[in-house]
VMD Tcl script that builds the backbone (N, CA, C; Angstrom):
set m [mol new atoms 525]
animate dup $m
set s [atomselect $m all]
$s set {name element resname resid chain x y z} {
  {N N MET 1 A -5.069 -14.772 18.851}
  {CA C MET 1 A -6.224 -14.360 18.064}
  {C C MET 1 A -6.702 -15.566 17.270}
  {N N SER 2 A -8.000 -15.772 17.293}
  {CA C SER 2 A -8.551 -16.912 16.562}
  {C C SER 2 A -8.450 -16.677 15.056}
  {N N LYS 3 A -8.490 -17.761 14.329}
  {CA C LYS 3 A -8.404 -17.687 12.869}
  {C C LYS 3 A -9.571 -16.889 12.294}
  {N N THR 4 A -10.748 -17.049 12.882}
  {CA C THR 4 A -11.926 -16.326 12.408}
  {C C THR 4 A -11.772 -14.824 12.613}
  {N N LYS 5 A -11.327 -14.414 13.799}
  {CA C LYS 5 A -11.136 -12.984 14.079}
  {C C LYS 5 A -10.083 -12.386 13.138}
  {N N LYS 6 A -9.018 -13.138 12.945}
  {CA C LYS 6 A -7.961 -12.658 12.059}
  {C C LYS 6 A -8.482 -12.489 10.634}
  {N N THR 7 A -9.260 -13.445 10.166}
  {CA C THR 7 A -9.829 -13.370 8.818}
  {C C THR 7 A -10.753 -12.166 8.687}
  {N N VAL 8 A -11.576 -11.941 9.712}
  {CA C VAL 8 A -12.490 -10.797 9.693}
  {C C VAL 8 A -11.712 -9.487 9.674}
  {N N LEU 9 A -10.695 -9.367 10.521}
  {CA C LEU 9 A -9.909 -8.129 10.579}
  {C C LEU 9 A -9.153 -7.884 9.274}
  {N N LEU 10 A -8.607 -8.943 8.686}
  {CA C LEU 10 A -7.940 -8.788 7.392}
  {C C LEU 10 A -8.946 -8.400 6.313}
  {N N GLY 11 A -10.159 -8.942 6.384}
  {CA C GLY 11 A -11.212 -8.552 5.450}
  {C C GLY 11 A -11.568 -7.081 5.585}
  {N N ILE 12 A -11.592 -6.586 6.816}
  {CA C ILE 12 A -11.852 -5.161 7.041}
  {C C ILE 12 A -10.734 -4.322 6.432}
  {N N LEU 13 A -9.481 -4.755 6.610}
  {CA C LEU 13 A -8.357 -4.021 6.011}
  {C C LEU 13 A -8.441 -4.025 4.488}
  {N N VAL 14 A -8.800 -5.165 3.905}
  {CA C VAL 14 A -8.958 -5.238 2.443}
  {C C VAL 14 A -10.035 -4.263 1.990}
  {N N SER 15 A -11.156 -4.230 2.704}
  {CA C SER 15 A -12.243 -3.329 2.303}
  {C C SER 15 A -11.830 -1.869 2.439}
  {N N GLN 16 A -11.086 -1.538 3.483}
  {CA C GLN 16 A -10.593 -0.163 3.635}
  {C C GLN 16 A -9.654 0.202 2.490}
  {N N ALA 17 A -8.737 -0.700 2.170}
  {CA C ALA 17 A -7.790 -0.440 1.085}
  {C C ALA 17 A -8.512 -0.307 -0.250}
  {N N LEU 18 A -9.515 -1.139 -0.467}
  {CA C LEU 18 A -10.276 -1.083 -1.714}
  {C C LEU 18 A -11.027 0.240 -1.830}
  {N N ILE 19 A -11.652 0.683 -0.764}
  {CA C ILE 19 A -12.374 1.956 -0.784}
  {C C ILE 19 A -11.409 3.111 -1.064}
  {N N LEU 20 A -10.256 3.097 -0.410}
  {CA C LEU 20 A -9.263 4.152 -0.658}
  {C C LEU 20 A -8.768 4.113 -2.103}
  {N N ASN 21 A -8.541 2.907 -2.609}
  {CA C ASN 21 A -8.091 2.747 -3.989}
  {C C ASN 21 A -9.119 3.280 -4.975}
  {N N LEU 22 A -10.377 2.921 -4.770}
  {CA C LEU 22 A -11.435 3.373 -5.675}
  {C C LEU 22 A -11.673 4.880 -5.547}
  {N N ALA 23 A -11.591 5.414 -4.334}
  {CA C ALA 23 A -11.753 6.861 -4.135}
  {C C ALA 23 A -10.636 7.624 -4.834}
  {N N GLU 24 A -9.443 7.072 -4.809}
  {CA C GLU 24 A -8.303 7.710 -5.463}
  {C C GLU 24 A -8.499 7.810 -6.977}
  {N N ARG 25 A -9.209 6.865 -7.544}
  {CA C ARG 25 A -9.476 6.886 -8.980}
  {C C ARG 25 A -10.391 8.042 -9.377}
  {N N LEU 26 A -11.080 8.611 -8.403}
  {CA C LEU 26 A -11.972 9.734 -8.681}
  {C C LEU 26 A -11.225 11.059 -8.814}
  {N N ILE 27 A -9.951 11.070 -8.438}
  {CA C ILE 27 A -9.147 12.279 -8.580}
  {C C ILE 27 A -8.904 12.506 -10.063}
  {N N PRO 28 A -9.316 13.653 -10.580}
  {CA C PRO 28 A -9.123 13.899 -12.020}
  {C C PRO 28 A -7.640 13.930 -12.390}
  {N N VAL 29 A -7.314 13.262 -13.482}
  {CA C VAL 29 A -5.926 13.201 -13.943}
  {C C VAL 29 A -5.430 14.592 -14.332}
  {N N THR 30 A -6.321 15.464 -14.757}
  {CA C THR 30 A -5.894 16.797 -15.189}
  {C C THR 30 A -5.344 17.629 -14.044}
  {N N LEU 31 A -5.676 17.264 -12.801}
  {CA C LEU 31 A -5.179 18.021 -11.657}
  {C C LEU 31 A -3.806 17.560 -11.199}
  {N N THR 32 A -3.371 16.433 -11.688}
  {CA C THR 32 A -2.086 15.891 -11.257}
  {C C THR 32 A -1.211 15.590 -12.468}
  {N N VAL 33 A 0.037 15.345 -12.187}
  {CA C VAL 33 A 0.940 14.855 -13.223}
  {C C VAL 33 A 0.525 13.414 -13.510}
  {N N PRO 34 A 0.444 13.004 -14.770}
  {CA C PRO 34 A 0.002 11.638 -15.087}
  {C C PRO 34 A 0.789 10.585 -14.306}
  {N N GLY 35 A 0.054 9.686 -13.702}
  {CA C GLY 35 A 0.675 8.595 -12.955}
  {C C GLY 35 A 0.904 8.879 -11.488}
  {N N ILE 36 A 0.729 10.111 -11.069}
  {CA C ILE 36 A 0.978 10.454 -9.669}
  {C C ILE 36 A -0.346 10.496 -8.914}
  {N N LYS 37 A -0.411 9.656 -7.902}
  {CA C LYS 37 A -1.577 9.609 -7.021}
  {C C LYS 37 A -1.068 9.505 -5.591}
  {N N PRO 38 A -1.907 9.816 -4.629}
  {CA C PRO 38 A -1.440 9.802 -3.235}
  {C C PRO 38 A -1.041 8.430 -2.700}
  {N N GLY 39 A -1.586 7.353 -3.220}
  {CA C GLY 39 A -1.240 6.024 -2.729}
  {C C GLY 39 A -1.854 5.720 -1.375}
  {N N LEU 40 A -3.079 6.171 -1.171}
  {CA C LEU 40 A -3.732 6.025 0.125}
  {C C LEU 40 A -3.907 4.570 0.546}
  {N N ALA 41 A -4.149 3.690 -0.412}
  {CA C ALA 41 A -4.338 2.273 -0.080}
  {C C ALA 41 A -3.061 1.662 0.495}
  {N N ASN 42 A -1.915 2.261 0.188}
  {CA C ASN 42 A -0.659 1.757 0.735}
  {C C ASN 42 A -0.580 1.953 2.248}
  {N N ALA 43 A -1.370 2.879 2.772}
  {CA C ALA 43 A -1.441 3.044 4.224}
  {C C ALA 43 A -1.940 1.758 4.873}
  {N N VAL 44 A -2.926 1.150 4.252}
  {CA C VAL 44 A -3.488 -0.086 4.794}
  {C C VAL 44 A -2.463 -1.216 4.698}
  {N N SER 45 A -1.670 -1.230 3.640}
  {CA C SER 45 A -0.616 -2.246 3.511}
  {C C SER 45 A 0.382 -2.123 4.657}
  {N N LEU 46 A 0.786 -0.907 4.971}
  {CA C LEU 46 A 1.743 -0.686 6.051}
  {C C LEU 46 A 1.117 -1.035 7.401}
  {N N ILE 47 A -0.133 -0.691 7.584}
  {CA C ILE 47 A -0.835 -1.064 8.821}
  {C C ILE 47 A -0.889 -2.591 8.956}
  {N N ALA 48 A -1.151 -3.279 7.856}
  {CA C ALA 48 A -1.196 -4.748 7.883}
  {C C ALA 48 A 0.170 -5.332 8.237}
  {N N ILE 49 A 1.240 -4.728 7.738}
  {CA C ILE 49 A 2.595 -5.190 8.082}
  {C C ILE 49 A 2.815 -5.072 9.583}
  {N N VAL 50 A 2.470 -3.922 10.134}
  {CA C VAL 50 A 2.714 -3.662 11.556}
  {C C VAL 50 A 1.836 -4.546 12.444}
  {N N LEU 51 A 0.559 -4.665 12.116}
  {CA C LEU 51 A -0.371 -5.382 12.984}
  {C C LEU 51 A -0.367 -6.895 12.790}
  {N N PHE 52 A -0.062 -7.356 11.561}
  {CA C PHE 52 A -0.159 -8.789 11.282}
  {C C PHE 52 A 1.133 -9.411 10.763}
  {N N GLY 53 A 1.880 -8.699 9.955}
  {CA C GLY 53 A 3.108 -9.255 9.391}
  {C C GLY 53 A 3.103 -9.230 7.874}
  {N N PRO 54 A 4.245 -9.569 7.287}
  {CA C PRO 54 A 4.411 -9.480 5.832}
  {C C PRO 54 A 3.484 -10.396 5.037}
  {N N ARG 55 A 3.307 -11.621 5.496}
  {CA C ARG 55 A 2.471 -12.568 4.751}
  {C C ARG 55 A 1.043 -12.050 4.612}
  {N N GLU 56 A 0.484 -11.615 5.712}
  {CA C GLU 56 A -0.877 -11.106 5.700}
  {C C GLU 56 A -0.985 -9.818 4.892}
  {N N ALA 57 A 0.049 -8.977 4.977}
  {CA C ALA 57 A 0.055 -7.729 4.199}
  {C C ALA 57 A 0.059 -8.034 2.708}
  {N N LEU 58 A 0.823 -9.044 2.295}
  {CA C LEU 58 A 0.843 -9.434 0.881}
  {C C LEU 58 A -0.518 -9.964 0.437}
  {N N ILE 59 A -1.213 -10.641 1.324}
  {CA C ILE 59 A -2.566 -11.119 1.010}
  {C C ILE 59 A -3.502 -9.928 0.834}
  {N N VAL 60 A -3.424 -8.962 1.748}
  {CA C VAL 60 A -4.270 -7.764 1.663}
  {C C VAL 60 A -4.021 -7.043 0.337}
  {N N VAL 61 A -2.747 -6.863 -0.019}
  {CA C VAL 61 A -2.402 -6.175 -1.266}
  {C C VAL 61 A -2.915 -6.955 -2.476}
  {N N SER 62 A -2.729 -8.253 -2.467}
  {CA C SER 62 A -3.151 -9.080 -3.605}
  {C C SER 62 A -4.665 -9.021 -3.809}
  {N N VAL 63 A -5.409 -9.175 -2.731}
  {CA C VAL 63 A -6.867 -9.148 -2.843}
  {C C VAL 63 A -7.345 -7.756 -3.232}
  {N N ARG 64 A -6.749 -6.724 -2.634}
  {CA C ARG 64 A -7.133 -5.346 -2.960}
  {C C ARG 64 A -6.867 -5.013 -4.419}
  {N N THR 65 A -5.718 -5.405 -4.944}
  {CA C THR 65 A -5.413 -5.086 -6.340}
  {C C THR 65 A -6.321 -5.859 -7.287}
  {N N PHE 66 A -6.625 -7.107 -6.941}
  {CA C PHE 66 A -7.537 -7.878 -7.789}
  {C C PHE 66 A -8.931 -7.241 -7.800}
  {N N LEU 67 A -9.468 -6.980 -6.616}
  {CA C LEU 67 A -10.813 -6.397 -6.535}
  {C C LEU 67 A -10.847 -4.981 -7.118}
  {N N GLY 68 A -9.788 -4.225 -6.910}
  {CA C GLY 68 A -9.727 -2.875 -7.476}
  {C C GLY 68 A -9.764 -2.901 -8.989}
  {N N SER 69 A -9.101 -3.885 -9.586}
  {CA C SER 69 A -9.130 -3.983 -11.052}
  {C C SER 69 A -10.484 -4.483 -11.553}
  {N N VAL 70 A -11.148 -5.314 -10.762}
  {CA C VAL 70 A -12.478 -5.788 -11.140}
  {C C VAL 70 A -13.486 -4.641 -11.091}
  {N N PHE 71 A -13.440 -3.851 -10.023}
  {CA C PHE 71 A -14.428 -2.789 -9.825}
  {C C PHE 71 A -14.103 -1.490 -10.547}
  {N N GLY 72 A -12.825 -1.227 -10.796}
  {CA C GLY 72 A -12.535 0.085 -11.353}
  {C C GLY 72 A -11.377 0.146 -12.313}
  {N N GLY 73 A -10.951 -0.951 -12.825}
  {CA C GLY 73 A -9.794 -0.909 -13.713}
  {C C GLY 73 A -9.918 -1.930 -14.813}
  {N N GLY 74 A -8.901 -2.686 -14.959}
  {CA C GLY 74 A -8.854 -3.720 -15.974}
  {C C GLY 74 A -7.567 -4.494 -15.793}
  {N N MET 75 A -7.191 -5.250 -16.790}
  {CA C MET 75 A -5.995 -6.078 -16.688}
  {C C MET 75 A -4.729 -5.232 -16.528}
  {N N SER 76 A -4.608 -4.162 -17.300}
  {CA C SER 76 A -3.398 -3.333 -17.170}
  {C C SER 76 A -3.349 -2.677 -15.795}
  {N N SER 77 A -4.491 -2.240 -15.300}
  {CA C SER 77 A -4.558 -1.660 -13.958}
  {C C SER 77 A -4.096 -2.679 -12.919}
  {N N PHE 78 A -4.536 -3.907 -13.061}
  {CA C PHE 78 A -4.143 -4.966 -12.131}
  {C C PHE 78 A -2.639 -5.201 -12.174}
  {N N ILE 79 A -2.088 -5.313 -13.376}
  {CA C ILE 79 A -0.657 -5.610 -13.512}
  {C C ILE 79 A 0.189 -4.522 -12.867}
  {N N TYR 80 A -0.104 -3.262 -13.170}
  {CA C TYR 80 A 0.690 -2.165 -12.619}
  {C C TYR 80 A 0.522 -2.054 -11.108}
  {N N SER 81 A -0.713 -2.153 -10.652}
  {CA C SER 81 A -0.992 -2.035 -9.225}
  {C C SER 81 A -0.404 -3.213 -8.447}
  {N N PHE 82 A -0.521 -4.403 -9.015}
  {CA C PHE 82 A 0.012 -5.600 -8.356}
  {C C PHE 82 A 1.534 -5.538 -8.264}
  {N N ALA 83 A 2.190 -5.180 -9.368}
  {CA C ALA 83 A 3.655 -5.102 -9.370}
  {C C ALA 83 A 4.143 -4.075 -8.351}
  {N N GLY 84 A 3.534 -2.902 -8.374}
  {CA C GLY 84 A 3.923 -1.863 -7.428}
  {C C GLY 84 A 3.600 -2.231 -5.995}
  {N N GLY 85 A 2.413 -2.773 -5.778}
  {CA C GLY 85 A 1.978 -3.112 -4.430}
  {C C GLY 85 A 2.808 -4.213 -3.790}
  {N N ILE 86 A 3.103 -5.248 -4.562}
  {CA C ILE 86 A 3.890 -6.365 -4.024}
  {C C ILE 86 A 5.318 -5.912 -3.716}
  {N N LEU 87 A 5.948 -5.207 -4.665}
  {CA C LEU 87 A 7.320 -4.741 -4.444}
  {C C LEU 87 A 7.379 -3.781 -3.252}
  {N N SER 88 A 6.411 -2.899 -3.166}
  {CA C SER 88 A 6.335 -1.950 -2.061}
  {C C SER 88 A 6.170 -2.661 -0.725}
  {N N THR 89 A 5.280 -3.622 -0.671}
  {CA C THR 89 A 5.008 -4.342 0.575}
  {C C THR 89 A 6.223 -5.156 1.012}
  {N N ILE 90 A 6.912 -5.751 0.064}
  {CA C ILE 90 A 8.134 -6.502 0.403}
  {C C ILE 90 A 9.187 -5.548 0.967}
  {N N ALA 91 A 9.391 -4.414 0.316}
  {CA C ALA 91 A 10.389 -3.451 0.794}
  {C C ALA 91 A 10.031 -2.933 2.182}
  {N N MET 92 A 8.775 -2.558 2.383}
  {CA C MET 92 A 8.366 -2.043 3.700}
  {C C MET 92 A 8.462 -3.130 4.767}
  {N N SER 93 A 8.131 -4.363 4.410}
  {CA C SER 93 A 8.216 -5.468 5.368}
  {C C SER 93 A 9.647 -5.704 5.823}
  {N N ILE 94 A 10.563 -5.702 4.883}
  {CA C ILE 94 A 11.976 -5.897 5.227}
  {C C ILE 94 A 12.455 -4.771 6.140}
  {N N LEU 95 A 12.149 -3.537 5.774}
  {CA C LEU 95 A 12.573 -2.417 6.614}
  {C C LEU 95 A 11.959 -2.490 8.004}
  {N N TYR 96 A 10.673 -2.781 8.070}
  {CA C TYR 96 A 9.999 -2.805 9.369}
  {C C TYR 96 A 10.507 -3.954 10.238}
  {N N LYS 97 A 10.640 -5.136 9.662}
  {CA C LYS 97 A 11.039 -6.306 10.449}
  {C C LYS 97 A 12.525 -6.305 10.807}
  {N N LYS 98 A 13.370 -5.901 9.878}
  {CA C LYS 98 A 14.818 -5.980 10.102}
  {C C LYS 98 A 15.418 -4.684 10.654}
  {N N PHE 99 A 14.830 -3.559 10.268}
  {CA C PHE 99 A 15.423 -2.268 10.639}
  {C C PHE 99 A 14.407 -1.304 11.243}
  {N N GLY 100 A 13.318 -1.835 11.795}
  {CA C GLY 100 A 12.260 -0.998 12.360}
  {C C GLY 100 A 12.726 -0.083 13.470}
  {N N ASN 101 A 13.793 -0.482 14.152}
  {CA C ASN 101 A 14.332 0.370 15.207}
  {C C ASN 101 A 15.163 1.530 14.645}
  {N N LEU 102 A 15.539 1.456 13.381}
  {CA C LEU 102 A 16.327 2.520 12.752}
  {C C LEU 102 A 15.492 3.474 11.908}
  {N N PHE 103 A 14.365 2.979 11.395}
  {CA C PHE 103 A 13.535 3.773 10.490}
  {C C PHE 103 A 12.162 4.018 11.097}
  {N N SER 104 A 11.680 5.236 10.957}
  {CA C SER 104 A 10.337 5.579 11.427}
  {C C SER 104 A 9.301 5.055 10.443}
  {N N ILE 105 A 8.059 5.024 10.878}
  {CA C ILE 105 A 6.959 4.606 9.997}
  {C C ILE 105 A 6.885 5.521 8.765}
  {N N PRO 106 A 6.979 6.860 8.912}
  {CA C PRO 106 A 6.968 7.696 7.697}
  {C C PRO 106 A 8.127 7.387 6.738}
  {N N ALA 107 A 9.312 7.104 7.270}
  {CA C ALA 107 A 10.449 6.767 6.397}
  {C C ALA 107 A 10.199 5.447 5.671}
  {N N ILE 108 A 9.654 4.477 6.371}
  {CA C ILE 108 A 9.327 3.190 5.751}
  {C C ILE 108 A 8.273 3.394 4.670}
  {N N SER 109 A 7.320 4.272 4.924}
  {CA C SER 109 A 6.285 4.576 3.934}
  {C C SER 109 A 6.878 5.220 2.681}
  {N N VAL 110 A 7.838 6.111 2.853}
  {CA C VAL 110 A 8.501 6.741 1.699}
  {C C VAL 110 A 9.205 5.676 0.859}
  {N N VAL 111 A 9.908 4.773 1.512}
  {CA C VAL 111 A 10.571 3.687 0.778}
  {C C VAL 111 A 9.534 2.839 0.048}
  {N N GLY 112 A 8.406 2.578 0.692}
  {CA C GLY 112 A 7.330 1.830 0.050}
  {C C GLY 112 A 6.803 2.551 -1.176}
  {N N ALA 113 A 6.622 3.871 -1.070}
  {CA C ALA 113 A 6.132 4.660 -2.214}
  {C C ALA 113 A 7.138 4.622 -3.366}
  {N N ILE 114 A 8.414 4.711 -3.039}
  {CA C ILE 114 A 9.458 4.653 -4.065}
  {C C ILE 114 A 9.436 3.301 -4.775}
  {N N PHE 115 A 9.364 2.222 -3.992}
  {CA C PHE 115 A 9.349 0.883 -4.600}
  {C C PHE 115 A 8.051 0.617 -5.353}
  {N N HIS 116 A 6.970 1.233 -4.920}
  {CA C HIS 116 A 5.718 1.095 -5.667}
  {C C HIS 116 A 5.884 1.691 -7.066}
  {N N ASN 117 A 6.481 2.874 -7.134}
  {CA C ASN 117 A 6.726 3.513 -8.433}
  {C C ASN 117 A 7.689 2.701 -9.287}
  {N N ILE 118 A 8.734 2.176 -8.675}
  {CA C ILE 118 A 9.698 1.353 -9.412}
  {C C ILE 118 A 8.996 0.115 -9.981}
  {N N GLY 119 A 8.160 -0.524 -9.169}
  {CA C GLY 119 A 7.427 -1.711 -9.629}
  {C C GLY 119 A 6.512 -1.406 -10.793}
  {N N GLN 120 A 5.816 -0.278 -10.722}
  {CA C GLN 120 A 4.911 0.084 -11.810}
  {C C GLN 120 A 5.671 0.419 -13.092}
  {N N ILE 121 A 6.751 1.162 -12.979}
  {CA C ILE 121 A 7.555 1.506 -14.164}
  {C C ILE 121 A 8.184 0.243 -14.753}
  {N N LEU 122 A 8.666 -0.645 -13.891}
  {CA C LEU 122 A 9.245 -1.899 -14.366}
  {C C LEU 122 A 8.208 -2.723 -15.128}
  {N N ALA 123 A 7.010 -2.853 -14.568}
  {CA C ALA 123 A 5.944 -3.610 -15.244}
  {C C ALA 123 A 5.585 -2.968 -16.577}
  {N N ALA 124 A 5.434 -1.649 -16.581}
  {CA C ALA 124 A 5.070 -0.947 -17.825}
  {C C ALA 124 A 6.167 -1.097 -18.871}
  {N N SER 125 A 7.430 -0.975 -18.456}
  {CA C SER 125 A 8.518 -1.073 -19.432}
  {C C SER 125 A 8.635 -2.493 -19.999}
  {N N LEU 126 A 8.318 -3.499 -19.198}
  {CA C LEU 126 A 8.330 -4.871 -19.703}
  {C C LEU 126 A 7.174 -5.118 -20.667}
  {N N ILE 127 A 6.012 -4.555 -20.347}
  {CA C ILE 127 A 4.837 -4.769 -21.195}
  {C C ILE 127 A 5.006 -4.092 -22.554}
  {N N ILE 128 A 5.442 -2.835 -22.541}
  {CA C ILE 128 A 5.577 -2.138 -23.826}
  {C C ILE 128 A 6.977 -2.259 -24.406}
  {N N GLN 129 A 7.846 -2.969 -23.712}
  {CA C GLN 129 A 9.214 -3.234 -24.152}
  {C C GLN 129 A 9.959 -1.948 -24.492}
  {N N ASN 130 A 9.925 -1.037 -23.521}
  {CA C ASN 130 A 10.609 0.232 -23.714}
  {C C ASN 130 A 11.184 0.691 -22.368}
  {N N GLY 131 A 12.483 0.613 -22.250}
  {CA C GLY 131 A 13.157 1.011 -21.021}
  {C C GLY 131 A 13.203 2.510 -20.809}
  {N N ARG 132 A 12.812 3.281 -21.812}
  {CA C ARG 132 A 12.836 4.744 -21.681}
  {C C ARG 132 A 11.835 5.263 -20.642}
  {N N LEU 133 A 10.896 4.427 -20.268}
  {CA C LEU 133 A 9.943 4.835 -19.230}
  {C C LEU 133 A 10.657 5.184 -17.923}
  {N N PHE 134 A 11.837 4.614 -17.716}
  {CA C PHE 134 A 12.576 4.903 -16.486}
  {C C PHE 134 A 13.039 6.357 -16.421}
  {N N PHE 135 A 13.018 7.076 -17.536}
  {CA C PHE 135 A 13.335 8.504 -17.511}
  {C C PHE 135 A 12.277 9.300 -16.743}
  {N N TYR 136 A 11.091 8.736 -16.616}
  {CA C TYR 136 A 10.002 9.373 -15.872}
  {C C TYR 136 A 10.134 9.138 -14.364}
  {N N LEU 137 A 11.023 8.213 -13.991}
  {CA C LEU 137 A 11.169 7.828 -12.596}
  {C C LEU 137 A 11.563 8.981 -11.661}
  {N N PRO 138 A 12.469 9.891 -12.032}
  {CA C PRO 138 A 12.798 10.985 -11.106}
  {C C PRO 138 A 11.589 11.817 -10.678}
  {N N VAL 139 A 10.685 12.087 -11.610}
  {CA C VAL 139 A 9.471 12.845 -11.271}
  {C C VAL 139 A 8.628 12.030 -10.298}
  {N N LEU 140 A 8.513 10.738 -10.568}
  {CA C LEU 140 A 7.731 9.875 -9.687}
  {C C LEU 140 A 8.376 9.758 -8.306}
  {N N LEU 141 A 9.696 9.737 -8.253}
  {CA C LEU 141 A 10.385 9.607 -6.967}
  {C C LEU 141 A 10.200 10.842 -6.097}
  {N N ILE 142 A 10.183 12.002 -6.719}
  {CA C ILE 142 A 9.920 13.238 -5.959}
  {C C ILE 142 A 8.515 13.179 -5.361}
  {N N SER 143 A 7.566 12.764 -6.167}
  {CA C SER 143 A 6.197 12.644 -5.648}
  {C C SER 143 A 6.109 11.553 -4.590}
  {N N ALA 144 A 6.911 10.492 -4.724}
  {CA C ALA 144 A 6.890 9.405 -3.744}
  {C C ALA 144 A 7.323 9.891 -2.368}
  {N N ILE 145 A 8.259 10.816 -2.332}
  {CA C ILE 145 A 8.700 11.353 -1.046}
  {C C ILE 145 A 7.561 12.113 -0.374}
  {N N VAL 146 A 6.890 12.954 -1.146}
  {CA C VAL 146 A 5.793 13.758 -0.592}
  {C C VAL 146 A 4.623 12.871 -0.172}
  {N N THR 147 A 4.162 12.024 -1.091}
  {CA C THR 147 A 3.001 11.183 -0.781}
  {C C THR 147 A 3.352 10.133 0.270}
  {N N GLY 148 A 4.571 9.605 0.215}
  {CA C GLY 148 A 5.001 8.623 1.209}
  {C C GLY 148 A 5.030 9.199 2.612}
  {N N LEU 149 A 5.489 10.442 2.732}
  {CA C LEU 149 A 5.474 11.093 4.048}
  {C C LEU 149 A 4.053 11.296 4.546}
  {N N PHE 150 A 3.172 11.768 3.656}
  {CA C PHE 150 A 1.774 11.973 4.041}
  {C C PHE 150 A 1.150 10.669 4.524}
  {N N VAL 151 A 1.300 9.619 3.737}
  {CA C VAL 151 A 0.736 8.311 4.104}
  {C C VAL 151 A 1.403 7.790 5.376}
  {N N GLY 152 A 2.709 7.968 5.478}
  {CA C GLY 152 A 3.444 7.481 6.655}
  {C C GLY 152 A 2.998 8.136 7.948}
  {N N PHE 153 A 2.804 9.449 7.918}
  {CA C PHE 153 A 2.325 10.118 9.131}
  {C C PHE 153 A 0.884 9.736 9.446}
  {N N ALA 154 A 0.075 9.533 8.419}
  {CA C ALA 154 A -1.300 9.069 8.647}
  {C C ALA 154 A -1.284 7.702 9.340}
  {N N VAL 155 A -0.401 6.821 8.892}
  {CA C VAL 155 A -0.284 5.494 9.512}
  {C C VAL 155 A 0.242 5.621 10.937}
  {N N LYS 156 A 1.271 6.427 11.107}
  {CA C LYS 156 A 1.876 6.598 12.435}
  {C C LYS 156 A 0.825 7.007 13.468}
  {N N TYR 157 A -0.014 7.965 13.115}
  {CA C TYR 157 A -0.994 8.460 14.074}
  {C C TYR 157 A -2.258 7.599 14.139}
  {N N SER 158 A -2.392 6.653 13.236}
  {CA C SER 158 A -3.532 5.728 13.259}
  {C C SER 158 A -3.208 4.446 14.014}
  {N N LEU 159 A -1.927 4.115 14.123}
  {CA C LEU 159 A -1.545 2.816 14.679}
  {C C LEU 159 A -1.912 2.648 16.151}
  {N N ARG 160 A -1.664 3.648 16.975}
  {CA C ARG 160 A -1.935 3.491 18.405}
  {C C ARG 160 A -3.411 3.162 18.656}
  {N N PRO 161 A -4.355 3.949 18.121}
  {CA C PRO 161 A -5.753 3.570 18.362}
  {C C PRO 161 A -6.133 2.233 17.716}
  {N N MET 162 A -5.553 1.936 16.561}
  {CA C MET 162 A -5.875 0.659 15.907}
  {C C MET 162 A -5.338 -0.517 16.718}
  {N N LYS 163 A -4.116 -0.388 17.233}
  {CA C LYS 163 A -3.563 -1.467 18.065}
  {C C LYS 163 A -4.443 -1.678 19.292}
  {N N HIS 164 A -4.892 -0.580 19.885}
  {CA C HIS 164 A -5.756 -0.669 21.062}
  {C C HIS 164 A -7.064 -1.386 20.715}
  {N N ILE 165 A -7.656 -1.033 19.599}
  {CA C ILE 165 A -8.905 -1.670 19.165}
  {C C ILE 165 A -8.674 -3.156 18.895}
  {N N PHE 166 A -7.588 -3.487 18.185}
  {CA C PHE 166 A -7.310 -4.883 17.846}
  {C C PHE 166 A -7.025 -5.699 19.101}
  {N N GLU 167 A -6.315 -5.104 20.072}
  {CA C GLU 167 A -6.028 -5.808 21.310}
  {C C GLU 167 A -7.308 -6.054 22.107}
  {N N SER 168 A -8.194 -5.069 22.125}
  {CA C SER 168 A -9.447 -5.259 22.867}
  {C C SER 168 A -10.325 -6.303 22.190}
  {N N ILE 169 A -10.310 -6.366 20.878}
  {CA C ILE 169 A -11.067 -7.391 20.153}
  {C C ILE 169 A -10.463 -8.763 20.457}
  {N N ASP 170 A -9.140 -8.834 20.486}
  {CA C ASP 170 A -8.464 -10.098 20.707}
  {C C ASP 170 A -8.692 -10.629 22.121}
  {N N SER 171 A -8.669 -9.744 23.108}
  {CA C SER 171 A -8.776 -10.217 24.488}
  {C C SER 171 A -10.210 -10.342 24.980}
  {N N GLU 172 A -11.118 -9.503 24.493}
  {CA C GLU 172 A -12.457 -9.486 25.064}
  {C C GLU 172 A -13.551 -9.829 24.061}
  {N N GLY 173 A -13.238 -9.876 22.824}
  {CA C GLY 173 A -14.271 -10.059 21.811}
  {C C GLY 173 A -14.845 -8.710 21.406}
  {N N ILE 174 A -15.584 -8.700 20.338}
  {CA C ILE 174 A -16.166 -7.455 19.841}
  {C C ILE 174 A -17.332 -7.056 20.736}
  {N N LYS 175 A -17.325 -5.804 21.185}
  {CA C LYS 175 A -18.392 -5.308 22.067}
  {C C LYS 175 A -19.408 -4.535 21.287}
}
mol reanalyze $m
mol bondsrecalc $m
mol representation Tube
mol addrep $m
């Protein structure tokens, strides 16, 4: 794949993740437990890991979190999202690359959701200098299992057509 095609495809993934991230912000907090969101943008991170690799996935996460904080958040939003996103992407990358034959995509997604929550709680506890925030982690971990499975199955069933599209772009050019 040429460098230009790869850059364009990664840009498309960043835009998809950004749209999902911004759409998720429209979910009213009153309908959910504070801090619990579906993590839809993490689907794009996992897709980037599978289709391109860990380095590119980390780039997608970094650009998405930066742009998401510019368009719909602020500095605290960036810090929490970046910490969770990077830790999640590293965990999912390790599982996929080293143990992909043992773990399904939904299981890898659940681990990613768990590490995303751990990263956010860790960042928040460092910022406000209060380790008691980790008492909220069990509630977040339960939600991580549910949302991680949802995102994981969405990725699982999206990968085959996406791989086919990416392969056709790579071999024949965009039609």
